[in-house]
C-alpha positions, 0 to 999 in steps of 0.5 A: 411517662407512659400513663396508658400502659397497664400495671405488671408485677414487673413494672411495679418491682421497678417503680418500688426499686427505683423509689427505694433508690431515691429515697436512700439518696435524699436528705430526709429528716426523722426528728425536729425539736426546737432549742432556743435559738434554733431548730435541731434537725435529726437524721436517722444515722443519729446525726443532726444540725442546729439551724438558727432561726434568725437566718430565716425570714420564714420564722419572722414572728414565731412565737415558741408555741409557733415552733412547737407546732413545725411538723416534718413533712413531704417524706422528711424534706421540710418543715411544716406549719399548718397553721401558718401554711408554711413548708420550708425545705431543709436543704434549702435551709442548709443552703443559706448557711455558708459554713454548712456549704463550705463543709459539704463542699469539702466533703464532695471534693474529697469523695471525688478525689478518691474517685478514678475512672477506669481509663486513669487507673488503667493508664497509671498502671501501664505507667507504672510497669514501664516504671515512668510517668509521661513528660509533659509537653513544651508548649510554644508561646 
């Protein structure tokens, strides 16, 4: 970071673009409500999660009024309660749920399986033109 460089239109536009990319790629909640015994967190595409508050020690001793005072903070990435001086990461809360993490891992694995490098694609095409797959070499034990 260069704090002593002047801000030009080009640098400003670049910073705005980088911020937009970061914003689009982050987990950002748009709604929050307490539906006993869970926190309902919604996202801009209409999807959401229900997280049981019993899983999170941060909410031990909370009453219904305390849950009503929870707000979204840090650009929708955390739950905040000013009176309790509490800030809890939504991503951190989700990561404490084994079923949600299993689902996330499955989604990532599925997405990564569909990706192919240019070299791998070209090798597959070359093999297809020859009408064969390369033989596995026998390893000597």
